[in-house]
C-alpha positions in Angstrom: -10.7 -75.3 24.8 -10.7 -79.0 23.9 -13.1 -81.7 25.1 -10.7 -83.0 27.8 -12.2 -84.1 31.1 -12.7 -81.2 33.4 -13.0 -80.6 37.1 -16.1 -78.8 38.3 -16.3 -76.8 41.5 -18.7 -74.2 42.7 -18.7 -71.4 45.2 -21.8 -71.0 47.4 -22.6 -67.8 49.2 -25.0 -68.1 52.1 -25.9 -66.7 55.5 -23.3 -69.1 57.0 -20.4 -67.9 54.8 -18.7 -68.8 51.6 -18.1 -72.4 50.7 -16.3 -74.2 47.8 -18.0 -77.4 46.8 -17.3 -80.1 44.2 -19.7 -80.6 41.3 -22.2 -78.5 39.5 -24.8 -76.6 41.4 -28.5 -76.7 40.5 -28.3 -72.9 39.7 -25.2 -70.7 39.2 -25.2 -67.0 39.1 -21.7 -66.9 37.6 -19.6 -69.6 35.9 -15.9 -69.9 35.1 -14.8 -72.5 32.6 -11.2 -73.5 31.7 -9.2 -76.6 31.0 -6.9 -78.2 33.5 -3.8 -76.8 31.9 -5.2 -73.2 32.3 -6.3 -73.9 35.9 -2.7 -75.1 36.7 -1.2 -72.1 35.0 -3.4 -69.7 37.0 -2.7 -71.6 40.2 1.0 -71.6 39.7 1.1 -67.9 39.0 2.3 -68.4 35.4 -0.8 -66.7 34.1 -3.4 -64.4 35.7 -7.1 -65.2 35.5 -7.5 -61.9 33.6 -4.8 -62.9 31.1 -6.4 -66.3 30.6 -9.8 -64.6 30.1 -8.3 -62.2 27.5 -6.6 -65.0 25.7 -9.8 -67.0 25.5 -8.7 -69.8 27.8 -11.0 -68.9 30.7 -14.7 -68.2 30.0 -16.9 -66.3 32.4 -20.7 -66.7 32.2 -23.8 -65.6 34.0 -24.4 -62.5 36.1 -21.2 -60.5 36.0 -22.8 -57.9 38.4 -23.1 -60.7 41.0 -19.4 -61.4 40.6 -18.5 -57.8 41.1 -20.8 -57.5 44.1 -19.0 -60.3 45.8 -15.4 -59.5 45.1 -14.6 -59.2 48.8 -16.1 -62.7 49.5 -14.2 -64.2 46.6 -11.0 -62.8 48.0 -11.7 -64.6 51.3 -11.6 -68.0 49.5 -7.8 -68.3 49.6 -7.8 -71.0 52.3 -10.8 -72.8 50.9 -9.1 -73.2 47.5 -6.7 -75.7 49.1 -8.9 -78.5 47.9 -8.6 -77.2 44.3 -4.8 -76.8 44.7 -4.5 -80.5 45.8 -6.1 -81.6 42.6 -4.6 -79.1 40.2 -1.2 -78.9 41.9 2.1 -78.5 40.0 
C-alpha cells in the first residue's frame, strides 16, 4: 500500500447496538487497513475482502477472535455502510 491519504472509519459495538463512526477510536480490538482503490474494488464487488487480504491489499490487525465472535453483528452493518459507500462510491 502506498502513502496516499486514507479514510478512517471504525465500528463500535455496545449495549445500544453497532455503530459506524468516522475517525480513529481511542482503542480498537480489530483494524482493517487498505487504500481507497481497494476499498472501491471491494465495495463494487470487483474483489472480495478475502481476496484483497490474500493479495496483501487489505490488512487485518488486532484481536481476530473478537472479529470472529462478532460476525453476525458485522453482517448487520449493511445499511450503516451507506456513509462509506457515499465516500468510496464508483
